[in-house]
C-alpha angles and dihedrals in degrees: 000000000000115000144161134022133277116208109206117198090026097158098056117101096265095033090057092050090050093047092051093048091046090059092046088051093056100260125131103207122182107237122223147166142133099279111074095196095050093045093048093048094054092043091053092050091052097036092240137138118253145186131189126215139144131239097241104114130027096218092050090051091048089059090053098048105030095102096053126091093212140012120209105203114206102159114109167215074077094198085072099041109032101082098061096039096046094045090046089053090052092051092044092045089235123142114250128216131168139175099227127139095188112120090209089061093049090051092050091049092050088051088062094057097110093047091049092051091049090051092045094236136128120236112194124169124188103037093157135057082311099088119336100092097039092044091051091048092049091055092044091054091047089054089053093051108026096184095049114144099179131052128186121187128181134192124213123184124194111194130334128085138243125266128243090257094052092045092050090050089053090049092050090054097048114128095030122118121248118257134220130173118246124178089347095307130105110244130188120235127182114270113264095008102102109066138150138184113250126192113224125162091356095304132096115238131183117248123193125203115257134178094254120166094255091076082073105028101039089053089058094041097048109015088228106152100204115058132164124178118201133192119207104231138162115273092245089060091049089050089052090052090054091049090052089067088074095043100048095117090055097043091050093056117111091228093059093043093050091048091053094044091053089052091048092054090058092059127081111291092242142308115333123235094270092049092050092050095048102037122088136189136205137200116204121192141186132185126193135186131205095261098056101271115148135179127180133186139173131216117203112202146174120262111302102248091044089052092047091058092047096049096040093052092045092052091049090051091049093052093047090051099043133020109252126218115274126244135052108316141170121232094253093048089061103030104026136235095292096053091100093056095072094073123093113255095025122120133164125209130186112227099190 
């Protein structure tokens, strides 16, 4: 009988938050990752079992995970680690979860749908801030306007900072164009070019299109063919995004990426406890149809890494308690539009 959860990448900033919350929530995960010393140290501090292994060969990974009901994969950049872990989960008939926000990873997971169904396992990427709240809001808006053919989402962060893992993922994607979905297809647009004014808290703020995971997930959750995801950023950041269109060849070079990653690793690993308690985040959304119908709503949320730990642990608990559907799914496809509302500090408000 398969049972329990293995958390891979447990000692990263977000993996550690998730591991700690899992224990507080009554779970006894087995901790794992590539670095034996880091895995063992965290396992000792939480009184948990552990095992260390790399992601170098699918069959080797299968042997390590075959006795677990679910793997929660927290080791990014996921674009470099997803293929072996997801395919190993399919071969081992173990459910797969991860905390990515990379649209490329979502697309690769959806491409494994048929294999996952055949194996009888669930593959679900984005079980954290990327993309649980935005995915739930997208489905909620679709339910409010059933014939919607356009969806805009926007992120807004107040306080906090990003983790090493997130920052490294951003660095690895430097020099790439931004993506939106048009007529069901992912389309490149110049960085910083697609913007819109968004009213939040009674003030208009400028959002700029980014390649957020919902350009992949919201399309599957809602069927809406035209999707743009914005991030509300300072104008100087948007100007820098525009400038990057002319420096792509340089930003894509391995030398520049390694230089930036080395600098990232010298900074704090992520927001401290005070920052996580005081920061908040929001997801704004709007759907439109071809005859002028519009509906808008706003989710107010805790700080992003705090929310990631909450949603990831809850989804693990749900899968351990009840067999999930098989195939490649989004969070809202399995748990519904209101799933996000159960967490402390979350509220949803209709704006139209």
